[in-house]
C-alpha positions in Angstrom: 55.8 -24.6 -173.7 56.5 -23.0 -177.2 58.6 -20.1 -176.7 55.9 -17.1 -177.3 54.1 -18.6 -174.7 54.5 -15.4 -172.6 53.6 -12.9 -174.9 50.5 -14.7 -175.6 50.0 -14.5 -171.8 51.0 -11.1 -171.8 48.4 -10.3 -174.5 46.0 -12.3 -173.5 45.7 -10.8 -170.2 45.7 -7.5 -171.6 42.8 -7.9 -172.9 41.0 -9.0 -169.9 42.3 -5.8 -168.7 40.7 -3.8 -171.0 37.9 -5.2 -171.2 37.7 -4.6 -167.6 37.6 -8.3 -166.1 40.2 -7.6 -163.4 43.1 -9.4 -162.5 41.3 -12.0 -161.3 40.6 -13.1 -164.8 44.3 -12.6 -165.5 45.3 -15.6 -163.1 42.4 -18.2 -164.6 44.3 -16.9 -168.1 47.3 -18.1 -166.7 46.0 -21.2 -165.6 43.9 -22.0 -168.8 47.4 -22.1 -170.7 49.6 -24.2 -168.8 46.4 -26.6 -169.4 46.4 -25.8 -173.0 50.6 -26.3 -173.2 51.8 -29.3 -170.2 49.4 -29.7 -167.8 45.6 -31.8 -167.4 45.3 -29.6 -163.8 46.0 -26.1 -162.8 45.6 -24.2 -159.4 46.5 -21.8 -158.3 46.3 -20.3 -154.2 47.0 -16.7 -153.5 48.2 -15.4 -149.9 45.8 -12.6 -148.4 47.4 -9.7 -146.0 47.2 -12.3 -143.2 49.2 -14.9 -144.8 46.3 -17.1 -145.1 45.7 -18.8 -148.2 42.8 -19.2 -150.4 42.2 -21.2 -153.2 41.3 -19.1 -156.2 41.8 -21.0 -159.4 40.5 -24.7 -160.9 41.0 -25.2 -164.0 41.7 -28.5 -166.0 40.4 -30.3 -168.9 39.0 -33.4 -167.0 35.1 -33.8 -166.4 32.4 -35.9 -164.1 32.1 -36.3 -159.9 35.9 -35.8 -159.3 36.5 -32.1 -160.6 35.8 -29.7 -157.8 33.0 -29.2 -155.9 30.9 -25.2 -156.7 32.5 -23.0 -154.3 35.8 -24.5 -153.8 38.0 -22.0 -155.8 37.3 -19.2 -153.0 37.8 -21.8 -150.7 39.9 -21.0 -147.6 42.8 -23.3 -147.0 44.0 -24.5 -143.4 46.5 -23.1 -141.6 50.2 -24.6 -141.8 53.0 -24.9 -139.4 56.6 -23.7 -140.6 57.6 -27.1 -141.1 54.5 -28.1 -143.3 55.5 -30.3 -146.1 52.1 -29.6 -148.2 53.0 -28.7 -151.8 52.1 -25.0 -150.8 54.4 -24.6 -147.7 57.5 -26.3 -149.2 56.9 -23.8 -152.4 56.8 -20.6 -150.5 59.8 -21.7 -148.0 62.0 -23.1 -150.3 61.3 -20.3 -153.2 61.1 -22.5 -155.4 59.2 -25.2 -157.5 58.8 -28.5 -156.0 58.2 -31.7 -157.8 55.5 -34.4 -156.8 56.8 -37.4 -158.7 54.2 -39.5 -157.2 50.9 -38.2 -155.5 50.8 -40.0 -152.2 47.0 -40.4 -150.8 45.8 -38.1 -148.3 46.0 -40.7 -145.6 50.1 -40.0 -145.8 49.3 -36.7 -145.1 51.1 -35.0 -141.3 49.0 -31.8 -141.4 45.8 -29.9 -142.4 47.0 -28.0 -145.1 48.5 -31.1 -146.9 45.7 -33.7 -146.7 43.3 -30.8 -148.3 45.7 -30.0 -150.8 46.5 -33.8 -151.6 42.8 -34.6 -150.9 42.1 -32.1 -154.5 45.1 -33.7 -156.2 43.4 -36.8 -155.3 40.2 -35.8 -156.7 41.8 -34.6 -159.6 43.4 -37.7 -160.3 46.9 -36.0 -160.3 49.8 -39.0 -160.4 52.2 -36.1 -160.6 52.1 -32.6 -160.3 54.5 -29.6 -160.0 54.0 -26.5 -156.7 56.0 -23.4 -158.1 55.5 -19.8 -155.9 54.2 -17.0 -157.3 56.4 -14.0 -155.9 57.9 -10.8 -157.0 61.2 -9.2 -155.5 61.1 -12.2 -153.0 57.4 -10.6 -151.9 56.1 -13.9 -152.6 52.1 -14.0 -153.1 50.6 -17.7 -153.5 52.0 -21.1 -155.4 50.4 -22.6 -158.7 50.1 -26.7 -159.0 50.2 -27.8 -162.3 49.3 -31.6 -162.1 49.1 -34.7 -164.6 46.7 -37.6 -164.8 48.0 -41.0 -164.8 46.8 -40.9 -168.7 49.8 -38.1 -169.3 53.7 -38.8 -169.1 54.4 -37.8 -165.4 56.5 -34.5 -164.6 60.4 -34.7 -164.0 62.8 -32.8 -163.2 63.2 -31.6 -166.6 60.1 -29.4 -166.1 60.5 -28.4 -162.9 62.6 -25.4 -164.5 60.8 -24.2 -167.2 56.8 -24.3 -165.1 59.3 -22.1 -161.9 60.2 -19.7 -164.9 56.8 -19.5 -166.0 55.1 -19.2 -162.7 58.0 -16.6 -162.1 57.1 -14.1 -165.3 53.4 -15.0 -164.8 54.2 -13.7 -161.6 55.2 -10.4 -162.4 52.1 -9.6 -165.0 49.1 -11.3 -162.7 51.2 -8.4 -159.9 51.1 -5.9 -162.7 47.0 -6.8 -163.3 46.3 -6.9 -159.3 48.2 -3.1 -159.4 46.4 -1.7 -162.4 43.3 -2.6 -160.7 44.3 -1.6 -157.1 45.0 1.8 -158.8 41.3 2.1 -160.7 39.8 1.7 -157.8 41.7 4.0 -156.1 41.4 6.0 -159.0 37.7 6.0 -159.2 37.0 6.2 -155.6 38.7 9.8 -155.9 36.9 10.7 -158.9 33.4 10.2 -157.2 34.7 11.9 -154.0 35.1 14.8 -156.1 31.1 15.0 -157.8 28.5 15.9 -155.8 27.0 13.3 -153.1 23.7 14.9 -153.3 21.3 16.9 -155.6 18.9 19.6 -154.4 15.3 19.5 -155.3 12.9 21.9 -156.2 9.6 20.4 -156.7 7.9 19.0 -159.1 11.5 19.7 -161.0 14.0 17.0 -159.9 17.5 15.9 -160.6 18.8 13.0 -161.4 22.6 12.4 -162.3 24.8 9.3 -163.1 28.5 9.0 -163.8 30.5 5.9 -165.0 34.4 5.8 -165.2 35.4 4.0 -168.5 36.9 0.6 -168.1 39.5 0.6 -170.9 41.7 2.7 -168.6 43.0 2.6 -164.7 42.9 6.7 -164.9 40.4 9.3 -163.4 38.8 11.6 -165.8 37.9 15.0 -166.3 34.0 14.6 -166.2 32.1 16.0 -163.7 28.0 17.4 -163.0 26.7 19.8 -160.6 23.8 21.5 -159.1 23.1 24.1 -156.8 20.7 26.5 -155.2 21.2 29.9 -155.7 20.5 32.8 -152.4 17.7 33.8 -154.4 15.7 30.4 -154.7 16.8 29.6 -158.4 18.2 26.1 -159.2 21.8 26.5 -160.9 23.4 23.4 -163.2 26.2 22.4 -165.0 27.9 19.4 -166.6 31.5 19.2 -168.2 34.5 17.7 -169.1 37.9 18.7 -168.2 40.4 17.4 -171.2 42.7 14.5 -170.2 42.4 11.4 -168.3 44.9 11.3 -165.2 45.6 12.7 -162.0 45.5 16.0 -162.9 42.6 16.3 -165.0 40.9 15.7 -162.3 42.5 18.2 -160.1 41.8 21.0 -163.1 38.0 19.3 -163.2 37.8 20.1 -158.8 38.9 23.5 -159.7 36.5 24.4 -162.2 33.2 23.0 -160.7 34.1 24.8 -157.4 35.7 28.1 -158.8 32.0 27.9 -160.9 30.3 27.7 -157.7 31.6 30.8 -156.1 30.9 32.7 -159.1 27.7 31.8 -159.4 26.7 32.8 -155.9 28.8 36.0 -155.6 28.5 37.3 -158.8 25.0 36.0 -159.7 23.7 37.2 -164.0 23.0 35.8 -167.0 24.8 32.6 -167.5 27.0 33.7 -170.4 28.9 36.3 -168.3 29.1 33.6 -165.4 30.9 31.9 -168.1 33.0 34.8 -169.6 34.6 35.3 -165.6 35.3 31.7 -165.0 37.3 32.2 -168.5 39.1 34.8 -166.9 39.7 33.5 -163.5 41.2 30.1 -165.1 43.4 31.8 -167.1 44.8 32.9 -163.9 45.6 29.7 -162.6 48.7 28.0 -162.3 47.6 25.4 -165.0 49.0 24.9 -168.0 46.7 23.7 -171.3 43.7 24.0 -168.8 41.1 23.1 -171.5 37.3 22.2 -170.6 33.9 21.9 -172.5 30.5 22.7 -170.0 27.0 24.2 -170.3 26.1 25.9 -167.1 22.3 27.0 -166.6 19.9 28.3 -164.1 15.8 26.9 -163.8 13.1 28.6 -162.9 9.6 28.1 -162.0 7.0 29.8 -164.2 3.6 30.2 -163.5 2.3 27.4 -166.0 4.0 24.7 -163.9 6.7 24.6 -166.3 10.2 25.2 -166.1 12.6 27.7 -167.7 16.1 27.0 -168.3 18.8 29.3 -169.6 21.9 28.1 -170.4 25.4 28.9 -171.5 27.4 26.2 -173.5 31.3 26.1 -173.8 31.6 23.7 -176.5 29.7 20.9 -175.5 27.8 18.7 -176.9 23.7 20.0 -177.1 21.6 19.7 -174.7 18.8 16.8 -175.7 14.6 18.1 -174.2 12.1 15.1 -174.7 9.0 16.4 -173.9 6.2 14.2 -172.5 4.6 14.8 -175.9 6.1 15.4 -179.8 9.3 15.0 -180.6 12.8 15.1 -178.8 15.2 17.5 -180.2 18.8 19.1 -179.4 18.6 23.3 -178.2 21.6 24.8 -180.1 22.1 28.3 -179.3 24.4 30.0 -175.9 27.2 28.5 -177.7 31.3 29.6 -177.0 34.3 28.5 -177.3 35.7 25.8 -174.9 37.1 27.4 -171.5 40.7 27.8 -171.8 40.8 28.6 -175.7 40.7 32.5 -175.6 38.9 34.6 -173.1 38.7 37.6 -175.3 36.1 36.3 -177.7 32.3 37.1 -176.8 29.9 34.3 -175.9 26.7 34.8 -177.6 23.9 35.0 -175.2 22.4 32.2 -173.4 20.1 30.1 -175.0 16.3 28.9 -173.3 13.8 26.3 -173.4 10.9 25.7 -171.3 10.4 21.8 -169.7 6.7 21.4 -169.4 5.3 18.4 -166.5 6.4 14.7 -168.0 9.9 16.7 -169.8 13.0 16.0 -169.7 16.4 18.1 -169.9 19.5 16.0 -170.9 22.5 16.8 -170.4 25.8 14.7 -171.3 29.0 14.2 -171.7 30.6 13.3 -174.6 31.4 9.7 -173.9 27.9 8.6 -174.3 27.6 9.9 -178.1 31.4 9.4 -179.4 32.4 7.0 -181.3 36.1 6.0 -182.3 33.9 5.0 -185.8 31.3 7.1 -186.3 31.0 10.6 -186.8 29.6 12.4 -183.6 25.8 14.1 -185.5 25.3 10.2 -185.8 26.5 9.7 -181.9 23.5 12.1 -181.1 21.0 10.9 -183.5 21.3 7.6 -181.7 20.7 9.6 -178.5 17.4 10.6 -179.6 15.8 8.0 -180.9 16.7 5.8 -177.8 15.3 9.1 -175.9 12.2 8.6 -177.9 11.8 4.7 -177.3 12.9 5.1 -173.7 9.9 8.0 -172.8 7.9 7.6 -170.7 9.7 5.3 -168.2 10.3 6.6 -164.9 13.5 9.0 -165.0 15.9 6.8 -162.8 15.1 3.9 -165.6 14.9 6.0 -168.6 18.4 7.8 -167.5 20.1 4.5 -166.9 18.7 2.9 -169.7 20.1 5.3 -171.7 23.3 4.9 -170.1 23.0 0.6 -170.8 22.3 0.9 -174.5 24.8 4.2 -175.9 27.7 3.2 -173.5 27.6 -1.1 -173.2 30.9 -1.1 -173.4 32.3 1.9 -171.3 35.4 3.0 -173.4 35.4 6.7 -172.2 33.8 8.3 -169.0 30.1 9.1 -169.1 28.9 11.5 -167.2 24.4 12.5 -167.0 22.4 15.5 -165.6 19.0 15.3 -165.9 16.2 18.4 -165.5 12.6 16.3 -164.6 9.9 17.5 -164.6 7.3 15.5 -162.6 4.1 14.0 -164.3 1.9 11.0 -163.2 2.0 10.1 -166.7 5.3 7.4 -166.4 4.7 4.1 -167.0 6.6 0.9 -166.2 8.5 -1.2 -168.4 
């Protein structure tokens, strides 16, 4: 084992996490590094919350009929008595690595767990093995078993401490990765819980929304969308993005969203007036540096069967209008500063556009169009082009395909809100 191996392990696991592959991938990479460096096979068994052991990884450089059967990496192992002599049980009981200098046949096992582990080692052709506990702060959560076949030099006491130290370092990294995944899962649940569960429908106008969290960090974000029916029957809609990728950003997002809902119902008026009131209210909150971009608008039915959309834009990327026929275009106008910059600066009069049957009015956050290596204008043009390519798909597939094509890596949070005027001319693809 080279001295740089722990550093390589940390780097490899970090890369796996950034790619969204999760802590299970970090376990497999740990096993792969052990096989690359000093073993023919590596097996990792983890303990669940009830203390049961489950085989989660079997990695090796061998091949043939003795390889583990499909599905075995998730095998639940037999329970064991406290005095079990199984490699897993001994390593956990001693909290130290255990050397098996000569792997005995399964027939010599004294309990079901030992028999199961010896059967696996026999199928792998193991002649010697070392079992080392995975634990953090004295809390065990699994065991690594490395094995060498008869074609390799057998393990000796000289490698026991080495494997034990590696297991200790690997356990810290894997445990951090597991906590990272748990944090991400909780954060994602929190984000989704703060978005509306359902959206109103005013046939033939219906709304489709999507939210996808970033995969490159475990924090929640400030992206949101919302829509409500006002007392006069008008549909109010919004999409926005509070600056930040942390829990405070999500709290601020929730404040903005619910304050905007209250103002839209209690003080109806032109969208730019509602936006100005929102900016003034947010200035009074004890939240430093609350900055957000958003679009707020209303939709009204026209006698022609179309819908008139009117909106105010606070520093947000422009809406994209995708008609049933003709070119898709970004609709400018109604622009003003982002919220939290300077509420005394006047806002432009609201912009407007009509959406005829088969048309889609698309609102989105910058995660759909921003790329570190590209100018935003390039991202906008790519969005317009892809929307034209996908036009005619059923609206649900249209939205899903846009996200799939424009944000495949999930480098940033993405929220979309599509206002769709129903048409029977959609096609399947």
